[in-house]
N, C-alpha and C positions, 0 to 999 in steps of 0.2 A: 776106645774108652771115652765116656762122656767127660769133657773137660770142666774143671772147676769154674766157679764164678770169677771173672776177670774184672779188673779195675781200669777204668779209662777216665783220668781226672778224678772227679768225685762220683762217677757212675759205676755201678756194679751189675753185671748181668752174665749169664753163661754164654759161651761162644756160639751156641746153637740157636739161641732165642731169636735174634734178629733174622737169621736165614729162614727160620720156620715161619715167622709171621709174614714174610714176604712171598712164601711159597704159594703157587697155585695148586689147589687140591680139587678132587672130583673131576679130573679130566681123564680121558682115556689114555691107558699107558701106551707110550710110543713104541716100547721094547716088546710088549705082548699085545699088539694091536689085533692079532688074529684070535685072541682068547676071548671067551665070554667072561662077564664080571671082572673086567680089568680096570675098574675105577681106582684112581690113586687117592687113597685116603689114609695112608700110612706115612711116618716121617721117621728117618733114622737120626737119632741124636748124635751118633758118633761120626757119621759121614757128612752131615749137613749138606746133603745134595738135594736133587729134585724129589718130589713126592714119590712114593712107592705104591705098587698095587700088591695084591695078595701072592702073586707069582714072584714078584721081586723080593718079597720077604724072605724066601728061602735062602737068599744069598746074604742075608743079614741076621742069621740065627743067633750069632754070639754078640749082637749089638743091641743097644737100647732103642727100641722102636715103639712109638706111641701112635695111637689111632686118633684121627681128626674126624669129628662128626659135624653135622649141620643142623642149624635151627634158624628159621626164618631167613634162609639164604646166607647165613654168616657161619663162619667156621667156629667150632667150640671144641673143647677138649675135657675130659673128666677130671675132677679134682683129685680122685684116688690116683690118676696116672701122673699128672703134672706136679702135684705137691711132693712126689718123691725126689724131685730134681731142683725145684726152685721155691722160694717163699712167695706165696701168692696173697700174703696179708695186704689188706686194703683193696683188694679186688673183689667186687661182688659176685657171689656165687648164685646159680639158679638151679631149680630142681626140674630135671627132665626125665620123665619115665623113672621116677624114684631114685635117680642118680644125680649127684651134684656136679655142675659143669661150670667153666668159666669161658668166656669168649675170648678169641685170639686178638681181634682187632677192633678199633673203635667203631661205634655206631651212632653218629651224630643225631641229635634230637633237637629240633628248633624249640619246641614248647614242652616244658616238663608237664607231667600228668597232674591232674587236679589233686591238690592236697599234698603235693610232694615238696619236701623242704630241703631235700639234699641232692646234689646232681653231681656228676663226673666233673672233676677238675680239668679235664682236657677236652671232652666233646659235648659236655652239658647234658648227657643222658640222665634220666631220673634214676636215683638210687635209693636203696634202703639206708636207714640211718647207720652211722659208724663206718660205711664204706667210702672210699675216695675215688675209686676208678671202676669203670664198667668192663675193662678188658686188660689183658697182659700188655697189649701195645700202649694203652693209655698210661699204665703204671710206668712203663719204660720211659714214656714222654715226661712223666711227672718227675723223674729223676733230674731233669734239667733245673727244676725249680726247687727241689728239696734234696739237699746233699745226704740227708740221713736215710733215704729210701734205698733198698737194694733187694736183690733176689737170693741173697745167701740164706740157706736153711739154718734155723737155730734149733738147739736141742729141744725136743718135745713140742715142736711147732705144730706138727700136724694135728695132735690131739687137742691142743689149745685152740688152734684155728677152727676145727670143726665145731667144737662147743661154742665158740664165740658166734660162729655163723648161725648155728641153730638157735641160740639165745636170741640173736637179733631178729631172725625170721619170726619167732613165736611172739615177740614184743611188738611186731608191726601189725596194724589192723588188717584183718582178713580181706576186706574189700580192696585195700591198696596192694596186698600181697598177691592177690589173684590177678590183678591187673599187670603185675610185673613178672609173673610166672609164664614160662613158655613150654610147650611140649612139642615132641616130634616122634615120627615112626622110625625106629632104629633099623628095622628091616629094610626100609626103602630110602631112609635118610630124607624124608619129605616132612615138611612142616604140617602139623595137625590143627594147631590152634595159634593164632597170633598172641603176642603179649597183652593185648587189650581184648577183653571178651566182647563179642558182637552184641548189638542191642537186641532186645527181644522183638521178634517179628510181630506185625499187627495181627490182631485176631480177625481172620477173614472167614466167613462162613461160605462154604461152597454147596449149592443145591443142584441136584441132578434134575434137569427138565425132562419130563416125560411127555411126549406128544401123544394126544388123544387118537385113538383108532377110528376107523370108519364106523359111524353109528348103525346099529342093526335095530330093525323094527320087530316088535313081538309078533310071532306066528299067529295066523288066523285061526279062530276056533272052528 
């Protein structure tokens, strides 16, 4: 069974959170090395062991197993999955392939994007207004500074959290929001577009050069 949120001093978190954040995902499964599609992208919240592949999942049918995905070479998890077990209030959500996700660990950013007035309190990454952290790991680190932070789920939290997130995204200028959205291909778990849209390529005109053939004289009358 998934353990409840535990308290250590003034900090609160579920017993599986830290192990999951430290786990290496997307490696070939050592148990099913001879099988195809043996990438480890699952995690069992009850066992808190190493990452699992799809073949390992059959041994955890009665357990709480979540799927980890990737975006820009970073691990993410869908809000619909993780919000069942922890309170992610304060962590910025992103929209990837029409699904809300959160990043597992910090992604330090040296310089905030242009026009950004809010950044992650731990790693300094640009954030939308009203969010405090860019990842679950950063919120965990923020507990050392703020004793009121915790991961305990509150009644009706999920509905209020989703409404707050949608309201915040709608109130953010579209130009800034596009620069902070990321997309990826779920079938291949590969990044499709980085968080910042690429610049417009220069308008180059390409002309096909045709060489003239051998000149022919008019036939004699």
